N, C-alpha and C positions, 0 to 999 in steps of 0.2 A: 504494500500500500504506500502511496506517495504521501509526503508531508505537505502541509498547506503551501509552503514555499514553492514546491515543485508543481502544484496545481496552478499557481500563479504563472510560473514559467511556461507551462503547457498552454495556458489560456492566452498568453502573449503570442505564442507561436501560432495558435489558431487565428488570433486577430491579424497577425502579419500575413498569413496566407489568404485570408478572406479579403483583406485590403488590397493585396497584390492582384487578386483576381477581380476586384471591384464587385464582390458579392456579399450577400447578407444572410443572416442565420435566424431561424425561428426555432424555439424549443417547445416540446410538449412533455410535461413531467407529471408523474404520479408519485411514486414512492420517494423521490428526491425532493418533493415539496417546494420547488423553486430554487434549489441550491445551484443548479446549472445556470439558470438565468442570473443568479446573484454573482457567481464567479465571473461570468461574462461582463456584467455591468460594474463589477469592482474596478475594472480598468478604465481609466480616463480616456475619453474619446470613443468609447464602445458604441456610441450612437451611429458611428460611421459604418459599422458592420453588423451590429446586433439589432434585429428587427423587433422581435417580441417573444414573449413566453406565455404559454398556457399551462396553468397548474390545474390538472383535471384529476382530482383524487377519487371522486365518485364515478361510478358507471354513468350516471345521469349527465355529469359534466362532460365526460368523454363523448357521449352521444351528441349533446347540445352544442358544445364548442368546437368539436373536431369532426363531427359526422361519423363517429365509429358506429358501425352497424349493431343494432340490438341483437340480431341473429348471431353475429360473430362473438359478441360478448357472452351471449347465452351458451353458445356451443363450446367456446374455447376458454372463457374466463378472461378477466382483465389482465392477468399476467400470462401473456401468450405472444407468440411471434405474429400471429394474425392481427391481434389488437394493436401492437406497436407499429406494424406496417400501416394500419389505417390511421393511427394517431399521427405518424410522420407525414402521411399524405394530407391529412386534414390540416395540419399546421401550415403546409404550403398553400393549400387552397384558401385558407383564411388569413393570409398575409401576403406581403410582397417579397418575401425572402426567396433566395435561390436554393438554399439548403435548409433541411430541418432534421432534428433528431428527436426521438421519443424514448422515454424510459418508463417502465412499469415493472414493479417487483414486490417481493415480500421481504421487507427489511427487518421484520421481527419486533419484539421477541416472539410474538405469537403469529398466528395466521397461516402457518405452513401446513402442508399435507404430505402424504407419502409421494405423490406425483410432483408436487411443487413445494419442496421444503423451504424453510426460512433461509434466506440468502439467494433465492432464485430471482434473477432479474433479466428481463427481456429488453432488447434495444432495437430501435429502428432508425435508419438513416435514409433520407430521400432527397432528390434534387429535381429541379424543374425539367431536366432532360429525360425524366421517366425512370431513373434509377431508384430502386428501393432495395435496401439490404437489411437483413435482420439477423440477430444472434441472441443466444441465451447463455448466461453465465450462472454459476453457483459459487457464491462468495462465502467465506467463513468470517466469523467475528460478530460483534454486536451491531445494533441498528445503525449507529453513526458510521461504523466501519464499512458496512454493506453499502450505505449511501455514498460514502466518499469513494470507494472502489468503483462504483458505478460512474461517477463523474469522471474519474481518471480514464476509464475504458472508453467512454463515449467521446471525450475530447480527442484522445489519441487516434481513434479510428477516423474521426471527422477530419483531423489535420491531414491524414494520409489520403483520404478520399478527395478533399478539395484540392490538394496539391497535385493530384493526378498521378 
């Protein structure tokens, strides 16, 4: 797990690559509760590359704000690759961003199941070119640790995707 200083360094790298490409980012967060938007906007000048953030903790907000299908939520659950794909696409559709990321998971300490234990986090990345990539991770540690590891993973992958 990265320390807060390295998250700041990583976020600066993300800012640099988005600025270089003249592109903007929207985020759709559930289990991280706006932490990704916070680390992005902690940087002075982030309004040049950060478009907006959606904190959609409930299923109702995922449907209303991001257009996530009730059928997909019902069939796969909020913590699923299918839902984060729709969250990422919805963030693009409801913003002027070029890129979006989505995070939904079970940070704990409760809420897990045999199929989706505590520490399960799903990620989605999308761009206006039609690309959508999803992944699922299982993190160890407490609630804060799971959330922090999620931020590190999502920023790292986004830097690589935007940079091409």
